[in-house]
Every structure is written in structure tokens, then in C-alpha cells.
C-alpha positions, 0 to 999 in steps of 0.5 A: 539266657537265664542259665548263663553265668552272665545272664544277670549282667546282660539283663542289667545292661539291657534294662539300663539301656532301655531306661536311658532311651526313655530319658531316665537318669540313673542315681549315682548312689543306687544303680537300681533307682532311676529318675525322670524330670519332665522339662515342661512341668518339672514333675518327677518320676522315680523308677525302682527297677529291681522291682520295677516300681514307678511313682509320681504325683503327675498321673498323666506323665506316669501313665505316658512313661509306663506305656513307653516302658511296656512297649519293651518290657512286660509290666503289670500295672498295679495302680494304687498299691497297698502292700508290696514286698512286706511294705505297707503303702498308705496314700493320703490324696488330700495332702498328696503324700505317700507313707510307707512302713514295715510295722506288720513285717516287724511284728511277724519277725518279733513273733 
């Protein structure tokens, strides 16, 4: 499939159909970002499909959605990621916040 000119489009149509089947909705401003809102708890899960990154405050809901996703797609669960694609990710569990920055990458570029 990868050698075909339409392979990217075919993959994108398939992943979009999968995400909609899992009841994710697609952001209008960025087609690679999907979101899911649990009807009972109103918790939010955001999935960035280009790199397939999912995150949520609700770890049980997140695990449930990852398991459904993994039934169709190969997915490596990195748990609490510290760095991804030159982005530093800092978790503040006390305040339930996540901070991201690219300062190390910027220093490499400037050097």
C-alpha cells in the first residue's frame, strides 16, 4: 500500500473512520486532532493522530479508549512521556497540569 500514490489518503480515511467509530470527534481547525468527551463524567480526551498521542486527566477513561484503539491499530503505550519529537513534557501531578516547551531544541538550533 505504501508505494501507491493514494496510500496517504487511504490511510487517513481509514484512521478517520476508526476514530469516529470510537466516538471521537474531529476538530475543525486541525484535522489531525480528535477529541472525546465522556457523557457521564464530562472528562475530555484529546488524540493527536499524526503521532497518535492521547492524553486526559481521567486515567481510567484514557486506558479504556487506548485499549479500543489498540484493537485496530498498533500502538505503543509510553505511559508518562518526558520528551517527544524535541518537545519536553513536565507533569505537575499536584496541580494536575502538564507543561510543554521546546527550550532544549531551541538551544540546539541556536548553537
